[in-house]
Residue, then its C-alpha position, 0 to 999 in steps of 0.5 A: x593809349x588814352x585812359x578811357x580806351x584802356x578802361x573800355x578795353x579792360x572791362x570788355x575783356x572782363x566781360x569776354x572772360x565772364x561770358x565765356x565762363x557762363x557759356x562753359x557752364x551752360x555747355x557743362x550742365x547737361x553732362x553734369x546732370x545738375x539742375x537745368x540752369x541753362x535757360x536762365x543763363x542764356x540771356x546773361x551769356x548773350x548780354x555779356x558777349x554782345x553788348x558787354x564785350x563787343x560794344x564796349x570794345x568798339x567804344x574803346x577802340x573808336x575813342x582811341x582811333x577817331x581823329x582828334x579835333x583841332x584845338x579840342x583834342x578828343x572832344x567832350x570826354x565827359x560824354x565818353x565817360x558817361x557812355x562807359x558808365x551807362x553802358x556798364x550799368x545797362x549790361x549788368x542790370x539787363x544781364x543779371x536781371x534776366x538771370x535772376x528773373x527780375x520784373x520787366x521794368x528793371x530790364x527796360x531800365x537797363x536797356x534804357x541805360x544802354x541806349x543812353x550810353x550809346x547816344x552819349x558816345x554818339x554825341x561824343x564821337x559825332x564831331x570827330x567822325x569826318x567823312x573821308x573825301x579823297x583828294x583828286x589830282x589834276x591829272x585824274x580828270x577826264x580829258 
């Protein structure tokens, strides 16, 4: 498995574990009768699981499984590493920024980093994603 895929999947699993832990804390808060932190943790929980885990896992698997180009291997690897970096900067900025109550421009910058990460990965993967055209046998035509 390529190194980039390994890193994407490892970090995705880390986000999964942290996201589940945040979710468990949110579920335990009412029973523990402590200060209600659930409204501040919900955006962090959603960001970690939806973007941090699911999107990053998809990036890692897509990088590994998309067909290689002839002569170019897996394509522009720098774009894929940039996608990994930008996505993680965005997840951490948005998730922790909303939990800490940071101003809207910080959250917007995090979303922009996520978008740039997605565009970088799309730029990397686009040449590798070929349309599947089935080969028709001569006997399958209408006679």
